[in-house]
N, CA, C and O atoms as a CHARMM CRD file, in Angstrom:
* protein
*
  244
    1    1 UNK  N      0.80200  -1.20900   0.00000 PROA 1      0.00000
    2    1 UNK  CA     0.00000   0.00000   0.00000 PROA 1      0.00000
    3    1 UNK  C      0.85000   1.28100   0.00000 PROA 1      0.00000
    4    1 UNK  O      0.47700   2.23300  -0.68500 PROA 1      0.00000
    5    2 UNK  N      1.97100   1.35400   0.73200 PROA 2      0.00000
    6    2 UNK  CA     2.76000   2.58900   0.69900 PROA 2      0.00000
    7    2 UNK  C      3.27400   2.92600  -0.70200 PROA 2      0.00000
    8    2 UNK  O      3.45600   4.09800  -1.03200 PROA 2      0.00000
    9    3 UNK  N      3.50900   1.89900  -1.52600 PROA 3      0.00000
   10    3 UNK  CA     3.99300   2.15300  -2.88300 PROA 3      0.00000
   11    3 UNK  C      2.95800   2.87600  -3.73300 PROA 3      0.00000
   12    3 UNK  O      3.29900   3.49300  -4.74200 PROA 3      0.00000
   13    4 UNK  N      1.71600   2.80200  -3.33300 PROA 4      0.00000
   14    4 UNK  CA     0.65600   3.45400  -4.08500 PROA 4      0.00000
   15    4 UNK  C      0.89600   4.96200  -4.15700 PROA 4      0.00000
   16    4 UNK  O      0.52200   5.60400  -5.13900 PROA 4      0.00000
   17    5 UNK  N      1.51400   5.52400  -3.12900 PROA 5      0.00000
   18    5 UNK  CA     1.70300   6.96400  -3.06100 PROA 5      0.00000
   19    5 UNK  C      3.12300   7.39400  -3.41500 PROA 5      0.00000
   20    5 UNK  O      3.47200   8.56900  -3.29600 PROA 5      0.00000
   21    6 UNK  N      3.93500   6.44100  -3.84900 PROA 6      0.00000
   22    6 UNK  CA     5.30200   6.76800  -4.21400 PROA 6      0.00000
   23    6 UNK  C      5.30000   7.58000  -5.50700 PROA 6      0.00000
   24    6 UNK  O      4.64100   7.22000  -6.48200 PROA 6      0.00000
   25    7 UNK  N      6.04000   8.66600  -5.49600 PROA 7      0.00000
   26    7 UNK  CA     6.08400   9.53200  -6.66400 PROA 7      0.00000
   27    7 UNK  C      7.53300   9.71300  -7.08600 PROA 7      0.00000
   28    7 UNK  O      8.39300   9.99800  -6.25300 PROA 7      0.00000
   29    8 UNK  N      7.79900   9.55400  -8.33200 PROA 8      0.00000
   30    8 UNK  CA     9.13700   9.76200  -8.85300 PROA 8      0.00000
   31    8 UNK  C      9.08400  10.85800  -9.90000 PROA 8      0.00000
   32    8 UNK  O      8.14700  10.94900 -10.69300 PROA 8      0.00000
   33    9 UNK  N     10.10900  11.68000  -9.88000 PROA 9      0.00000
   34    9 UNK  CA    10.15900  12.79800 -10.80500 PROA 9      0.00000
   35    9 UNK  C     11.51100  12.79200 -11.51200 PROA 9      0.00000
   36    9 UNK  O     12.54400  12.57800 -10.87800 PROA 9      0.00000
   37   10 UNK  N     11.50600  13.02200 -12.78500 PROA 10     0.00000
   38   10 UNK  CA    12.74500  13.11300 -13.53900 PROA 10     0.00000
   39   10 UNK  C     13.03800  14.57500 -13.78500 PROA 10     0.00000
   40   10 UNK  O     12.18100  15.32900 -14.24700 PROA 10     0.00000
   41   11 UNK  N     14.26500  14.96600 -13.46900 PROA 11     0.00000
   42   11 UNK  CA    14.66000  16.35000 -13.67100 PROA 11     0.00000
   43   11 UNK  C     15.86900  16.36700 -14.60100 PROA 11     0.00000
   44   11 UNK  O     16.85000  15.66200 -14.36500 PROA 11     0.00000
   45   12 UNK  N     15.79700  17.15900 -15.63900 PROA 12     0.00000
   46   12 UNK  CA    16.89800  17.27200 -16.58500 PROA 12     0.00000
   47   12 UNK  C     17.60800  18.59100 -16.32700 PROA 12     0.00000
   48   12 UNK  O     16.97700  19.64600 -16.26000 PROA 12     0.00000
   49   13 UNK  N     18.92200  18.52300 -16.18200 PROA 13     0.00000
   50   13 UNK  CA    19.70600  19.72700 -15.92900 PROA 13     0.00000
   51   13 UNK  C     20.88100  19.77400 -16.89800 PROA 13     0.00000
   52   13 UNK  O     21.28800  18.75200 -17.45100 PROA 13     0.00000
   53   14 UNK  N     21.40700  20.95200 -17.08900 PROA 14     0.00000
   54   14 UNK  CA    22.61900  21.09500 -17.89400 PROA 14     0.00000
   55   14 UNK  C     23.57800  22.00500 -17.13400 PROA 14     0.00000
   56   14 UNK  O     23.16200  22.84300 -16.33500 PROA 14     0.00000
   57   15 UNK  N     24.85800  21.82400 -17.39700 PROA 15     0.00000
   58   15 UNK  CA    25.88200  22.57400 -16.68400 PROA 15     0.00000
   59   15 UNK  C     26.81200  23.24900 -17.67600 PROA 15     0.00000
   60   15 UNK  O     27.01800  22.76900 -18.79100 PROA 15     0.00000
   61   16 UNK  N     27.36800  24.37500 -17.24500 PROA 16     0.00000
   62   16 UNK  CA    28.39600  25.02600 -18.05300 PROA 16     0.00000
   63   16 UNK  C     29.67800  24.20800 -17.92700 PROA 16     0.00000
   64   16 UNK  O     29.77200  23.32800 -17.07100 PROA 16     0.00000
   65   17 UNK  N     30.64900  24.49100 -18.76300 PROA 17     0.00000
   66   17 UNK  CA    31.93100  23.77900 -18.70900 PROA 17     0.00000
   67   17 UNK  C     32.57300  23.95800 -17.33300 PROA 17     0.00000
   68   17 UNK  O     33.12000  23.01200 -16.76600 PROA 17     0.00000
   69   18 UNK  N     32.50200  25.16400 -16.81000 PROA 18     0.00000
   70   18 UNK  CA    33.08100  25.45600 -15.49200 PROA 18     0.00000
   71   18 UNK  C     32.37800  24.65200 -14.39000 PROA 18     0.00000
   72   18 UNK  O     33.03500  24.07600 -13.52300 PROA 18     0.00000
   73   19 UNK  N     31.05400  24.61600 -14.42900 PROA 19     0.00000
   74   19 UNK  CA    30.29300  23.85000 -13.44000 PROA 19     0.00000
   75   19 UNK  C     30.59400  22.35600 -13.55000 PROA 19     0.00000
   76   19 UNK  O     30.70900  21.66200 -12.54000 PROA 19     0.00000
   77   20 UNK  N     30.72000  21.86900 -14.78300 PROA 20     0.00000
   78   20 UNK  CA    31.01800  20.44700 -14.99800 PROA 20     0.00000
   79   20 UNK  C     32.38300  20.08500 -14.42200 PROA 20     0.00000
   80   20 UNK  O     32.55000  19.00400 -13.85700 PROA 20     0.00000
   81   21 UNK  N     33.35700  20.97800 -14.56100 PROA 21     0.00000
   82   21 UNK  CA    34.68900  20.72800 -14.00100 PROA 21     0.00000
   83   21 UNK  C     34.63500  20.66900 -12.48100 PROA 21     0.00000
   84   21 UNK  O     35.29200  19.82400 -11.87100 PROA 21     0.00000
   85   22 UNK  N     33.86200  21.55600 -11.86400 PROA 22     0.00000
   86   22 UNK  CA    33.70800  21.55500 -10.40500 PROA 22     0.00000
   87   22 UNK  C     33.05100  20.25700  -9.94600 PROA 22     0.00000
   88   22 UNK  O     33.48200  19.65100  -8.96400 PROA 22     0.00000
   89   23 UNK  N     32.01600  19.83600 -10.65300 PROA 23     0.00000
   90   23 UNK  CA    31.32300  18.58600 -10.30900 PROA 23     0.00000
   91   23 UNK  C     32.27800  17.40000 -10.44400 PROA 23     0.00000
   92   23 UNK  O     32.30200  16.52300  -9.58100 PROA 23     0.00000
   93   24 UNK  N     33.06000  17.36800 -11.51500 PROA 24     0.00000
   94   24 UNK  CA    34.00600  16.26500 -11.71100 PROA 24     0.00000
   95   24 UNK  C     35.04300  16.21000 -10.59200 PROA 24     0.00000
   96   24 UNK  O     35.38100  15.12800 -10.11400 PROA 24     0.00000
   97   25 UNK  N     35.55100  17.37100 -10.17300 PROA 25     0.00000
   98   25 UNK  CA    36.52200  17.39600  -9.07100 PROA 25     0.00000
   99   25 UNK  C     35.88800  16.88100  -7.78600 PROA 25     0.00000
  100   25 UNK  O     36.50800  16.11700  -7.04600 PROA 25     0.00000
  101   26 UNK  N     34.66800  17.29300  -7.52400 PROA 26     0.00000
  102   26 UNK  CA    33.95500  16.82400  -6.33300 PROA 26     0.00000
  103   26 UNK  C     33.71000  15.32700  -6.36800 PROA 26     0.00000
  104   26 UNK  O     33.84900  14.64300  -5.35400 PROA 26     0.00000
  105   27 UNK  N     33.34300  14.81800  -7.54100 PROA 27     0.00000
  106   27 UNK  CA    33.12900  13.36700  -7.69400 PROA 27     0.00000
  107   27 UNK  C     34.42000  12.59600  -7.47400 PROA 27     0.00000
  108   27 UNK  O     34.41700  11.53900  -6.84200 PROA 27     0.00000
  109   28 UNK  N     35.52900  13.12500  -7.99500 PROA 28     0.00000
  110   28 UNK  CA    36.82100  12.46300  -7.81400 PROA 28     0.00000
  111   28 UNK  C     37.17100  12.36300  -6.33200 PROA 28     0.00000
  112   28 UNK  O     37.61900  11.31700  -5.86400 PROA 28     0.00000
  113   29 UNK  N     36.96500  13.44600  -5.60200 PROA 29     0.00000
  114   29 UNK  CA    37.25400  13.45000  -4.16300 PROA 29     0.00000
  115   29 UNK  C     36.34400  12.46700  -3.44400 PROA 29     0.00000
  116   29 UNK  O     36.80800  11.67600  -2.62300 PROA 29     0.00000
  117   30 UNK  N     35.06100  12.51200  -3.74400 PROA 30     0.00000
  118   30 UNK  CA    34.09700  11.61800  -3.09700 PROA 30     0.00000
  119   30 UNK  C     34.40200  10.15900  -3.41600 PROA 30     0.00000
  120   30 UNK  O     34.28700   9.29700  -2.54500 PROA 30     0.00000
  121   31 UNK  N     34.78500   9.87900  -4.64500 PROA 31     0.00000
  122   31 UNK  CA    35.05900   8.50000  -5.06000 PROA 31     0.00000
  123   31 UNK  C     36.26000   7.90000  -4.33100 PROA 31     0.00000
  124   31 UNK  O     36.36300   6.68000  -4.20500 PROA 31     0.00000
  125   32 UNK  N     37.16100   8.74500  -3.85500 PROA 32     0.00000
  126   32 UNK  CA    38.31700   8.24300  -3.10100 PROA 32     0.00000
  127   32 UNK  C     37.89700   7.56200  -1.80700 PROA 32     0.00000
  128   32 UNK  O     38.61000   6.69900  -1.29500 PROA 32     0.00000
  129   33 UNK  N     36.74600   7.94600  -1.28200 PROA 33     0.00000
  130   33 UNK  CA    36.29600   7.44100   0.01400 PROA 33     0.00000
  131   33 UNK  C     35.16800   6.41900  -0.10100 PROA 33     0.00000
  132   33 UNK  O     34.57800   6.03400   0.90900 PROA 33     0.00000
  133   34 UNK  N     34.86600   5.98100  -1.30800 PROA 34     0.00000
  134   34 UNK  CA    33.82000   4.97600  -1.50200 PROA 34     0.00000
  135   34 UNK  C     34.39000   3.77700  -2.25000 PROA 34     0.00000
  136   34 UNK  O     35.42400   3.86900  -2.91200 PROA 34     0.00000
  137   35 UNK  N     33.69800   2.66300  -2.13200 PROA 35     0.00000
  138   35 UNK  CA    34.14200   1.43400  -2.80000 PROA 35     0.00000
  139   35 UNK  C     33.99300   1.54700  -4.31800 PROA 35     0.00000
  140   35 UNK  O     34.87100   1.12000  -5.06700 PROA 35     0.00000
  141   36 UNK  N     32.88900   2.11800  -4.75900 PROA 36     0.00000
  142   36 UNK  CA    32.60300   2.25400  -6.18800 PROA 36     0.00000
  143   36 UNK  C     32.66500   3.72100  -6.60200 PROA 36     0.00000
  144   36 UNK  O     32.45000   4.60600  -5.77400 PROA 36     0.00000
  145   37 UNK  N     32.95600   3.98200  -7.86800 PROA 37     0.00000
  146   37 UNK  CA    32.93400   5.36800  -8.34400 PROA 37     0.00000
  147   37 UNK  C     31.54000   5.98300  -8.17000 PROA 37     0.00000
  148   37 UNK  O     30.52900   5.28800  -8.26700 PROA 37     0.00000
  149   38 UNK  N     31.50200   7.27700  -7.91600 PROA 38     0.00000
  150   38 UNK  CA    30.23700   7.98600  -7.72300 PROA 38     0.00000
  151   38 UNK  C     29.78300   8.53400  -9.07500 PROA 38     0.00000
  152   38 UNK  O     30.54200   9.21800  -9.76100 PROA 38     0.00000
  153   39 UNK  N     28.53700   8.22800  -9.45300 PROA 39     0.00000
  154   39 UNK  CA    28.01500   8.72200 -10.73400 PROA 39     0.00000
  155   39 UNK  C     27.67200  10.20400 -10.62100 PROA 39     0.00000
  156   39 UNK  O     27.46100  10.72800  -9.52700 PROA 39     0.00000
  157   40 UNK  N     27.62000  10.85700 -11.75900 PROA 40     0.00000
  158   40 UNK  CA    27.25100  12.27500 -11.78700 PROA 40     0.00000
  159   40 UNK  C     25.86100  12.45700 -11.19000 PROA 40     0.00000
  160   40 UNK  O     25.64500  13.36100 -10.38300 PROA 40     0.00000
  161   41 UNK  N     24.91600  11.60100 -11.58300 PROA 41     0.00000
  162   41 UNK  CA    23.54600  11.72400 -11.08200 PROA 41     0.00000
  163   41 UNK  C     23.49300  11.60200  -9.56600 PROA 41     0.00000
  164   41 UNK  O     22.83100  12.39800  -8.89900 PROA 41     0.00000
  165   42 UNK  N     24.18100  10.61700  -9.02300 PROA 42     0.00000
  166   42 UNK  CA    24.16600  10.42000  -7.57300 PROA 42     0.00000
  167   42 UNK  C     24.81400  11.60800  -6.86700 PROA 42     0.00000
  168   42 UNK  O     24.31100  12.07300  -5.84400 PROA 42     0.00000
  169   43 UNK  N     25.92100  12.09600  -7.40500 PROA 43     0.00000
  170   43 UNK  CA    26.62200  13.23000  -6.79700 PROA 43     0.00000
  171   43 UNK  C     25.73800  14.47900  -6.78400 PROA 43     0.00000
  172   43 UNK  O     25.61700  15.15000  -5.75900 PROA 43     0.00000
  173   44 UNK  N     25.12900  14.78100  -7.91600 PROA 44     0.00000
  174   44 UNK  CA    24.27200  15.97100  -8.01500 PROA 44     0.00000
  175   44 UNK  C     23.04900  15.82300  -7.11900 PROA 44     0.00000
  176   44 UNK  O     22.66800  16.77100  -6.43200 PROA 44     0.00000
  177   45 UNK  N     22.43100  14.64600  -7.11900 PROA 45     0.00000
  178   45 UNK  CA    21.24100  14.41900  -6.29400 PROA 45     0.00000
  179   45 UNK  C     21.56900  14.56100  -4.81100 PROA 45     0.00000
  180   45 UNK  O     20.84400  15.23000  -4.07400 PROA 45     0.00000
  181   46 UNK  N     22.65500  13.93600  -4.37400 PROA 46     0.00000
  182   46 UNK  CA    23.04900  14.00700  -2.96400 PROA 46     0.00000
  183   46 UNK  C     23.28500  15.44800  -2.53900 PROA 46     0.00000
  184   46 UNK  O     22.84200  15.86000  -1.46700 PROA 46     0.00000
  185   47 UNK  N     23.98000  16.21700  -3.37200 PROA 47     0.00000
  186   47 UNK  CA    24.24300  17.61100  -3.03600 PROA 47     0.00000
  187   47 UNK  C     22.98100  18.46000  -3.06100 PROA 47     0.00000
  188   47 UNK  O     22.83900  19.37000  -2.24400 PROA 47     0.00000
  189   48 UNK  N     22.07100  18.18600  -3.97000 PROA 48     0.00000
  190   48 UNK  CA    20.80600  18.92800  -4.02200 PROA 48     0.00000
  191   48 UNK  C     19.97100  18.65600  -2.77300 PROA 48     0.00000
  192   48 UNK  O     19.36100  19.57100  -2.21900 PROA 48     0.00000
  193   49 UNK  N     19.94500  17.40600  -2.33400 PROA 49     0.00000
  194   49 UNK  CA    19.19200  17.05000  -1.12300 PROA 49     0.00000
  195   49 UNK  C     19.79700  17.74600   0.09200 PROA 49     0.00000
  196   49 UNK  O     19.06400  18.27700   0.92500 PROA 49     0.00000
  197   50 UNK  N     21.11900  17.74900   0.20300 PROA 50     0.00000
  198   50 UNK  CA    21.77400  18.40200   1.34000 PROA 50     0.00000
  199   50 UNK  C     21.51800  19.90900   1.33600 PROA 50     0.00000
  200   50 UNK  O     21.27900  20.50200   2.38800 PROA 50     0.00000
  201   51 UNK  N     21.56700  20.53000   0.15100 PROA 51     0.00000
  202   51 UNK  CA    21.26500  21.96900   0.06100 PROA 51     0.00000
  203   51 UNK  C     19.83600  22.24200   0.48300 PROA 51     0.00000
  204   51 UNK  O     19.56900  23.21500   1.19000 PROA 51     0.00000
  205   52 UNK  N     18.91600  21.39300   0.05700 PROA 52     0.00000
  206   52 UNK  CA    17.50400  21.56400   0.42700 PROA 52     0.00000
  207   52 UNK  C     17.33100  21.45000   1.93500 PROA 52     0.00000
  208   52 UNK  O     16.58800  22.22700   2.53400 PROA 52     0.00000
  209   53 UNK  N     18.01400  20.48300   2.55400 PROA 53     0.00000
  210   53 UNK  CA    17.93800  20.33600   4.01300 PROA 53     0.00000
  211   53 UNK  C     18.45500  21.58800   4.70900 PROA 53     0.00000
  212   53 UNK  O     17.86100  22.04800   5.68400 PROA 53     0.00000
  213   54 UNK  N     19.55900  22.14000   4.21400 PROA 54     0.00000
  214   54 UNK  CA    20.11300  23.36700   4.79900 PROA 54     0.00000
  215   54 UNK  C     19.13100  24.52700   4.67700 PROA 54     0.00000
  216   54 UNK  O     18.96300  25.30300   5.61800 PROA 54     0.00000
  217   55 UNK  N     18.48800  24.64300   3.52800 PROA 55     0.00000
  218   55 UNK  CA    17.52100  25.72200   3.30800 PROA 55     0.00000
  219   55 UNK  C     16.32800  25.56500   4.24400 PROA 55     0.00000
  220   55 UNK  O     15.85700  26.54200   4.82700 PROA 55     0.00000
  221   56 UNK  N     15.84600  24.34400   4.38300 PROA 56     0.00000
  222   56 UNK  CA    14.71200  24.08600   5.28200 PROA 56     0.00000
  223   56 UNK  C     15.08800  24.42300   6.71800 PROA 56     0.00000
  224   56 UNK  O     14.31500  25.06300   7.43100 PROA 56     0.00000
  225   57 UNK  N     16.27200  23.99300   7.14300 PROA 57     0.00000
  226   57 UNK  CA    16.72200  24.27100   8.51400 PROA 57     0.00000
  227   57 UNK  C     16.89400  25.77000   8.75300 PROA 57     0.00000
  228   57 UNK  O     16.53600  26.26700   9.82100 PROA 57     0.00000
  229   58 UNK  N     17.43600  26.49700   7.77500 PROA 58     0.00000
  230   58 UNK  CA    17.62900  27.93600   7.95800 PROA 58     0.00000
  231   58 UNK  C     16.28900  28.66200   8.01500 PROA 58     0.00000
  232   58 UNK  O     16.19100  29.71900   8.63800 PROA 58     0.00000
  233   59 UNK  N     15.26600  28.12200   7.38300 PROA 59     0.00000
  234   59 UNK  CA    13.93600  28.72000   7.42000 PROA 59     0.00000
  235   59 UNK  C     13.22200  28.50600   8.73700 PROA 59     0.00000
  236   59 UNK  O     12.28500  29.23400   9.06200 PROA 59     0.00000
  237   60 UNK  N     13.65800  27.50700   9.50400 PROA 60     0.00000
  238   60 UNK  CA    13.02700  27.21100  10.79300 PROA 60     0.00000
  239   60 UNK  C     13.51600  28.12500  11.90000 PROA 60     0.00000
  240   60 UNK  O     12.89200  28.20200  12.95800 PROA 60     0.00000
  241   61 UNK  N     14.62500  28.82000  11.67300 PROA 61     0.00000
  242   61 UNK  CA    15.20500  29.68000  12.72300 PROA 61     0.00000
  243   61 UNK  C     14.45400  30.96800  12.87500 PROA 61     0.00000
  244   61 UNK  O     14.81300  31.79600  13.71200 PROA 61     0.00000
C-alpha cells in the first residue's frame, strides 16, 4: 500500500563547462572514500538534497 503513493520525478539539468569541471573534481574526491565510483547523477542528487535540508533548517530559525 505505501507504494501506491510513491512519486518519482525526472529532472533534466545542464551545466556550463566550469560547473562540470567543479562537479568532476567533487566526484573524484568523493570516489576516493567509496568502494565504487560515484556517478554524476548520484553526486548531483546528494548535493541537491543536502542543500535543500540546509535551506529548510535555515527557514526554521
